[in-house]
Steps between C-alpha positions, in 0.01 A plus 500: 500500500301225671466158342710436192342427161185708536359587157356838404197559280297192590123500496305441820406153377863411425605623843233291671595185308868537585417577862289183521782291353754657737281414798457144371878466465566627852231283659490183289834461317789637706415302817516164316725563199830374638346187655319407178805583289731279706248217473457563124126492567247636253325801659142389436339719768684805370396423143138463612525841667634657181206352310261670740683831447451462124873497423472221241265717296659835574575592137230293334232731355170537684311352204679173584431533874836652592581829673629668181798662672821627340843341476621765745245393761595138447875572524455697822301210647773257394760721669303478824454123471869438424589709803317233699619192311628501145370150426141618543550763233625220276172314550312784331768614252470228238123492545496872426720461190269234353196717573671799339585298187139389475375858541734634231520212254222251570192450287170616647404137556824437691449810713145402593606144575796571726512856636193494732630186672854638509367812673372289790804272505294195402724473194864555583752576226863415435710561192797326345773601260820352643629148445782291653733582210439874476475806718485846349518369141129455433569429131656166602168354615463135398156412634283468192134490403414307183164559330277196475266403217201606712639854539620449855862474618730251669754648742827325590789631705619601844453841663682635805454750786121524512405708801164368623553198277325271746230725641398651166235351275574710191844526339591748228779306329725621215594235243634470147258441213534451126261790445584867472785676318854376436640713783577293810298751703195462276464124518421486871150466637354544848254229600258516793538159658239388753590250772409390850688662788753276672789277398539192285303460175272803537358463148534229237852530364604769751701422814605740777776294667519687832643808667855612423698545823637856501738708710228756565160596356352216701135426572397575143522195272756518218482205264577342165231404249546197274284479186474158337240496225278753678200590283360853478237648273552793265273704731780488760738709287524834678335757275397230254794562267818287502841664467434791737615329817840661545362852484211412730742358755735796477210734567417298810861488614529877459235563760643208697823696527313780669364235733848366583623856552214549747591178679862612527383835638295319763789280612735799515252702703461220753878454523537872572225488764673211675841671482394837637306332782792274594746789480302681771481192724854365479768673707878493465766709671240657725254626237248372249665397175279746307712775658818366341574694183567186293154361580331838456653543155397146403141565605494821298624321189250218548204737528610688189520176299157393624346831391678504162384147417143582599497816286629315191244222547215752534612681184502180296154399626353842425642495148339161433170624639513800266536270199854614421793275413698416813735212421801713591343631820385151599852370445649788695254452785563128521878533480527788747258352753659154486857626537412749774289239678800272530722785618248617761444147628874441528543825692216403733663161546828669595327730747350195668847350535516138611128497580423552133642153433251345740174359365326659798541840336290603201793648308632146440189426293520830312865432418402183313193653337683805364723285278200388293428862404822501298376228263118515506344630173845539343844558649652845542720431196190434288346826626819684404481358148137614465580845637823544304357398164206735541729785599709448187185533290385812686841666486612375159758733344405650168737443209 
């Protein structure tokens, strides 16, 4: 079978891009990932290398100086990057979501202003829905934008869990407005908020307090954002029309779920690689542990889960690229990949035995990173609700 997670039907260009990313991961990420992760150090040299590869503009159309590649190509690159270090894939994930939202929903002026610089990584994106008092219930957002007499807006409130919150200089932020329809989901607006990169007061009325200390997913900066009378112009409303923010964000999160599925696939693949290598090196009772039936069966189950997750992720990406609806498939891909990722990592951890608990071994890092896959871009329970409700519509019994 060879290497797991190979994808059929790719173009020569796609194959070359993925090969280049895989080489970059093997040479530039894997050798330093654990050291940087333990130090919670931002991987600036790695990010600079990804800029040179064109990863920040991978899906941005050529007319805006990007590579114009598909979601599938992007997801397969993310899988490779997460195999090296999941945090690095997080550096580009929110940037990609903001770029995607601009491509699909931005005005032509907004596209021309931001996308060319996003393609080079000069402008780095982050996005924000969550707040300290809410998680999956987006309708409970309290951060609010009030329209001023001059046509601009004043934003007040506190946002939570911004990946790239410090390093980014453009935030797509979802807030409540008094404009739009009566429905709670039609009175939200996405604003494109410009700021300086860094921490503290990065724009007048906008403070990024500092990095949130996390169990895993280290290196990448995860922050809060505090808005206190922050002024934005009407031109910073994504798409130019208030009240469309919820649907714009959900479109972005949908492709973000494919991204998280790809990240989970990458972590699981690396955990399997570590397990099967260790199982052939470690000996007990006079033979390598890979020859013990219990270990052999575990490896077989792990490989099957890795392949199944990859296949579901690829299907969801290809559906999105074809222009078809894929909310169910994206939810399935994210749920399956996240759950299987955690199971594969735990099995790899068990195969490593006591050494897996040591910070000298890479599996210790993967063990902490895998947990984030269960909650990123919506928990498994949220995915089940999305999937289940859609299935009831598709299979509705006739009276």
